[in-house]
C-alpha positions in Angstrom: 92.8 96.1 133.8 89.4 95.5 132.5 88.5 92.1 131.1 89.4 91.9 127.4 87.8 89.7 124.7 90.4 87.9 122.7 88.3 85.4 120.7 90.0 83.9 117.7 93.5 84.3 119.2 95.8 81.5 120.4 99.4 81.7 121.5 102.1 79.2 120.5 105.5 79.1 122.3 108.2 78.2 119.8 111.9 77.6 120.6 112.7 81.3 120.7 109.5 83.3 120.6 105.8 83.4 121.6 103.8 83.5 118.4 100.1 84.6 117.9 98.0 82.2 115.9 94.5 82.4 114.3 92.2 80.0 116.1 89.8 80.7 113.3 90.2 82.5 110.0 88.3 85.5 108.6 85.6 84.6 106.1 86.0 86.2 102.7 82.2 86.4 102.4 82.0 88.4 105.6 84.8 90.8 104.4 82.9 91.2 101.1 79.6 92.0 102.9 81.2 94.7 105.0 83.1 96.2 102.1 79.9 96.3 100.0 78.2 98.3 102.7 81.0 100.6 103.5 82.0 101.3 99.8 78.3 101.3 98.7 78.9 98.5 96.1 75.5 97.2 94.8 74.8 93.5 95.2 74.7 93.0 91.4 78.1 94.7 90.9 81.3 92.6 91.1 83.4 92.8 94.2 86.6 90.7 94.5 88.3 90.0 97.8 91.9 88.7 97.4 94.3 87.7 100.1 97.4 90.0 99.9 99.8 89.3 102.8 100.2 88.4 106.4 101.9 90.2 109.3 102.5 88.9 112.8 99.2 90.2 114.0 97.3 90.9 110.7 96.0 89.6 107.4 95.6 91.9 104.5 93.0 91.6 101.7 92.7 93.6 98.5 89.3 94.8 97.5 88.4 95.5 93.8 85.1 96.5 92.3 83.8 98.2 89.2 82.1 100.9 91.3 85.3 101.9 93.0 88.1 101.7 90.3 90.9 102.5 92.9 91.8 99.4 94.9 91.3 99.3 98.7 92.9 97.2 101.3 91.4 95.7 104.5 93.6 94.9 107.4 92.0 92.3 109.7 93.7 92.0 113.1 94.0 89.5 115.8 92.8 90.9 119.2 96.2 90.9 120.8 95.4 94.3 122.5 91.7 94.6 122.0 90.5 98.1 120.9 93.7 99.9 121.8 96.0 98.7 119.0 93.5 99.3 116.2 92.3 102.6 117.6 95.8 103.9 118.0 96.8 102.9 114.5 93.8 104.7 113.0 94.4 107.8 115.0 98.1 107.8 114.1 97.4 107.4 110.3 94.8 110.2 110.4 97.1 112.5 112.3 100.0 111.8 110.0 97.9 112.7 106.9 96.7 115.9 108.5 100.0 117.1 110.0 102.9 115.7 107.8 103.9 115.1 104.3 104.6 111.4 105.0 102.7 109.3 102.5 100.4 107.0 104.4 97.1 105.4 103.5 93.8 107.1 104.0 91.5 105.3 106.5 88.0 105.0 105.2 86.4 103.0 108.0 87.4 100.8 111.0 86.0 98.7 113.8 88.1 98.3 116.9 85.8 95.5 118.3 85.1 91.9 117.2 81.4 92.4 117.2 81.0 92.4 113.4 80.5 89.8 110.7 84.2 89.1 110.3 84.6 88.5 114.0 87.8 90.5 114.2 88.9 94.1 114.3 89.6 95.7 110.9 90.7 98.8 109.1 89.5 99.6 105.6 92.0 101.9 103.9 93.6 103.1 100.7 95.8 100.8 98.7 99.2 102.4 98.3 101.0 101.9 95.0 104.6 100.9 94.8 106.9 98.0 95.5 108.6 97.3 98.8 112.1 98.8 98.7 113.4 95.4 99.8 112.5 94.0 96.3 114.4 96.8 94.5 117.3 97.4 96.8 119.9 95.4 94.9 119.0 97.0 91.6 119.0 100.6 93.1 122.1 102.8 92.5 123.8 104.1 95.6 122.6 107.6 94.8 119.0 106.4 94.8 119.6 104.8 98.2 121.1 108.1 99.5 118.0 109.9 98.2 115.7 107.5 100.0 117.7 107.8 103.2 117.5 111.6 103.1 113.7 111.4 102.5 113.3 109.2 105.6 115.4 111.6 107.7 113.2 114.4 106.4 110.1 112.5 107.6 111.7 112.0 111.0 112.5 115.7 111.2 108.8 116.4 110.5 107.7 114.1 113.3 110.1 115.8 115.7 108.6 119.2 115.0 105.1 118.1 115.9 105.2 117.6 119.7 103.2 115.6 122.1 103.0 115.5 125.9 104.0 112.3 127.6 104.9 108.8 126.4 102.1 106.7 124.9 100.0 105.9 121.9 97.8 108.3 120.1 94.1 107.5 120.7 92.4 110.7 119.4 94.0 112.5 116.5 92.0 115.7 116.9 92.8 116.3 120.5 96.3 114.8 120.2 95.4 112.7 123.3 97.7 109.9 124.3 96.6 106.7 125.9 98.1 103.4 126.8 101.6 102.6 125.4 100.7 100.0 122.7 103.7 97.7 122.6 104.1 93.9 122.3 105.9 94.1 125.6 102.6 94.9 127.3 100.3 92.5 125.5 102.1 89.4 124.3 100.7 86.3 125.9 100.1 86.6 129.7 101.6 90.1 129.8 98.2 91.6 128.9 96.9 90.6 132.4 99.9 91.8 134.5 99.2 94.5 137.1 101.7 97.1 135.8 101.5 100.7 134.7 100.8 100.9 130.9 100.9 104.6 130.2 100.7 107.3 129.3 104.0 107.7 131.0 105.4 111.1 132.0 109.1 110.2 131.8 111.6 107.7 130.4 112.2 106.3 133.9 108.6 105.3 134.5 108.2 103.8 131.0 111.3 101.7 131.0 110.8 100.7 134.7 107.3 99.4 133.6 108.9 97.4 130.7 111.4 95.8 133.1 108.7 94.9 135.6 106.8 93.1 132.9 110.0 91.0 132.1 110.4 90.3 135.9 106.8 89.1 136.2 107.2 86.9 133.1 110.3 85.2 134.5 108.8 84.8 137.9 105.8 83.1 136.2 108.2 80.7 134.4 109.9 79.8 137.7 106.6 79.0 139.3 105.4 76.7 136.5 108.4 75.0 135.0 110.0 71.7 136.1 112.6 71.9 133.3 116.1 72.7 134.7 117.2 74.5 131.6 114.1 76.7 131.5 114.6 77.5 135.2 118.3 78.4 134.7 117.4 80.7 131.8 114.6 82.4 133.7 116.9 83.0 136.7 119.5 84.5 134.5 117.0 86.8 132.7 115.4 87.8 136.1 118.8 88.7 137.5 119.8 90.9 134.5 116.3 92.6 134.4 116.7 93.5 138.1 120.2 94.9 137.4 118.8 97.1 134.7 116.0 98.2 136.9 118.6 99.3 139.5 120.3 101.4 136.9 117.2 103.3 135.6 117.7 106.2 138.1 121.3 106.6 137.1 120.7 106.7 133.4 117.6 108.9 133.5 117.9 111.7 136.0 115.0 113.7 137.4 116.0 116.9 135.5 114.5 115.3 132.3 111.2 114.3 133.7 109.5 117.7 133.4 110.7 118.1 129.8 109.5 114.7 128.7 106.1 115.4 130.2 105.8 118.3 127.8 107.8 117.3 124.7 107.8 113.9 123.0 107.5 112.9 119.3 106.3 110.0 117.2 108.9 107.5 116.0 108.4 104.5 113.6 110.3 101.8 115.4 109.9 99.1 112.6 110.9 101.0 109.5 112.5 98.2 107.5 112.6 98.0 103.7 109.4 96.0 103.4 107.5 98.9 105.1 108.8 101.5 102.6 107.2 101.4 99.1 109.0 103.0 96.2 108.4 103.7 92.5 110.6 102.8 89.5 112.9 105.7 90.3 113.4 104.7 93.9 111.2 107.6 95.2 109.1 106.7 98.3 105.4 106.3 97.6 104.3 105.1 101.0 105.5 104.4 104.5 103.5 101.5 106.0 102.8 99.6 109.2 102.2 102.3 111.8 100.7 99.8 114.4 102.4 100.1 117.8 103.9 103.5 116.9 103.9 105.8 119.9 105.0 109.2 121.1 108.4 108.6 122.7 111.2 110.7 124.3 113.1 112.9 122.0 116.4 111.0 122.7 114.9 108.1 120.7 115.1 110.2 117.5 118.8 109.5 117.4 118.1 105.8 116.9 118.5 105.1 113.2 115.7 103.5 111.2 115.5 99.7 111.2 116.8 99.4 107.6 120.1 101.0 108.6 120.7 98.7 111.6 123.5 96.6 110.1 127.0 95.9 111.3 129.8 98.5 110.9 132.0 98.2 107.8 134.0 101.2 106.6 135.9 99.5 103.7 133.8 98.8 100.5 133.8 95.1 99.7 135.2 94.4 96.2 133.4 91.7 94.1 136.6 90.2 92.8 137.7 89.3 96.4 134.8 86.9 96.8 134.3 83.5 95.4 131.6 82.6 92.8 128.8 80.1 93.4 126.8 78.3 90.7 123.2 79.4 90.2 120.2 77.2 89.4 120.0 78.8 85.9 123.5 77.7 85.1 125.2 81.1 85.8 127.4 82.2 88.6 126.8 84.6 91.5 129.0 85.8 94.4 128.7 83.9 97.6 126.4 85.2 100.4 129.3 86.7 102.4 129.8 89.4 99.7 126.2 90.5 100.0 126.3 90.5 103.8 129.4 92.7 103.7 127.9 94.9 101.0 124.8 95.5 103.1 127.0 96.4 106.1 129.1 98.8 104.1 126.1 100.5 102.5 124.3 100.8 105.9 127.5 102.3 107.4 127.6 105.0 104.7 123.9 105.6 104.8 123.9 106.1 108.5 126.2 109.0 108.0 123.8 110.4 105.4 120.9 110.0 107.7 122.6 111.7 110.6 123.9 114.6 108.5 120.5 115.2 107.0 118.8 115.1 110.4 121.3 117.6 111.7 120.4 119.9 108.9 116.7 119.7 109.5 116.5 119.5 113.3 118.5 121.8 115.6 117.9 119.5 118.6 120.0 116.6 117.2 122.2 115.4 120.0 123.4 111.9 119.1 126.3 111.4 121.6 124.3 112.7 124.6 121.5 110.3 123.8 123.7 107.2 123.1 123.6 105.6 126.5 119.9 106.1 126.7 119.4 104.4 123.3 121.7 101.6 124.4 119.7 101.2 127.7 116.5 100.8 125.7 118.2 98.2 123.5 119.4 96.4 126.6 115.9 96.2 127.9 114.7 94.9 124.6 117.4 92.2 124.5 117.7 91.1 128.1 115.1 88.3 127.8 116.5 86.9 124.6 119.7 85.3 123.3 121.8 88.4 124.2 121.0 88.2 127.9 124.7 87.4 128.9 126.0 90.4 126.9 123.4 92.7 128.5 124.3 91.4 131.9 128.0 92.2 131.3 127.1 95.7 130.0 125.0 96.3 133.1 127.8 95.2 135.4 130.2 97.6 133.6 127.8 100.5 134.1 127.3 99.6 137.7 131.1 99.9 138.2 131.0 103.3 136.6 132.7 102.3 133.3 131.8 103.9 130.0 131.3 101.1 127.5 129.2 100.6 124.4 126.7 97.8 124.4 127.9 96.7 121.0 131.5 96.4 122.2 130.7 94.1 125.1 
C-alpha cells in the first residue's frame, strides 16, 4: 500500500479500545478563510464559525453569514484513512441525493487531502434541521416510533433496489465505481500498513477472510511486542478464535454465491443509531446522517436490523407500577433505571417486527432466516477481538461440530 500522510493524528490505547486523538486542532481562522472563499463571503461581511460536535474521527463546525442565510456545516476529519474515507463519504452522499429519497445533506465542496489551510481533510455541506431522535425518543408516542421505523425500512428498501457490483466503498458516484472497503477494521492504528486485500471484494468469503487476517496480524504483533502475561494470554485466545472462524468461512459462504455477489450488492448504513436520525416536532425524519464508512455489501446484510433496534429481546411490556421510584434532583420521583432498560428492550422487540414486516412488503428478496447464520458470522468476526471472545469461540466450536446454534444463545 502506498505511503499515506497522517499528520495531526495520534493513537491512544485505552483499557478496551484504540482511540484516535488530535495531535493538533483545526484553527477557526483557517476554517473561516476557506469558507469565505468557497461561499463567496466578502471580507467585510460577518462570518461566524462555531464548534458544533465531535465524532470519533471528526469535528463539526457551524458556519453562519449574512450573505448565506441558510446555515452550513463543515466536517473536519482526522486522516485515519487518507483520501479514501472522505472521498467515499462525498461520493455516497451525492449518490444518495441523486438516486434515493433519503434526506441527506448536500455537499458543496470538499478536500480529501491535508494540503490546505486547515491542515486536515474537510467536507463543507448543508446544515440539516431537526433534533436527534435520541433526544425525543422518550416523549414520542409508540405510533410515532412505528412510523419512524417504517420510514427507515423504506429507506433500506430503496437502497436494495439500486444495485452495485462487488463489495467496497463508492469512490465515484457518476460511474457507481467501488474502491477500497473503507472500514475501521482496515485502518485503525497499525492496521493501515498491513499487507492484506482491502477491496473491492467480489464475494463475502474474500471480504470476511481479509477482516480475519487483519485480526490475526494484530494479535501476532501483540505477541511479538508484549512482555505482559495477561496481554499475551488475551492475544493467544483471540488469535485462536480468529483462526477457527477463518477455517469456517468456506462452510458458511459457499461458492454458489460468489458469482451473484460480484453482480449484486447494496448500500447499508451500519451505524444507524438514534443520534444519526434527525426528526421534527412530529417525529418525522428530516435527515439521516453519518454516512462515513458506509459501503456496498452483500444482500444478506440487509436482514440485519438498524443499530437503534439492536436491544435485548423482551416480549412482555414492562408495567411502571412494578418498578420502584427513585428521588430526582428537583425533588420529584422517577422510576429506577431498570424500568427504562426493560422499556427500551420491549419497544425494540416490537419495532423489529414492524421493520421486518415493512421490509417484506417493499422488497421481494427478503430472506431473514436464510441469512441468519451469515449475519451471525459477521457479528462473530466483529466481536472476536473484544470482550465476547470466549462466547464467539464456543459458537465457532459448535458450528465446527455441525450444531445449529444462535450466537446470542451461546
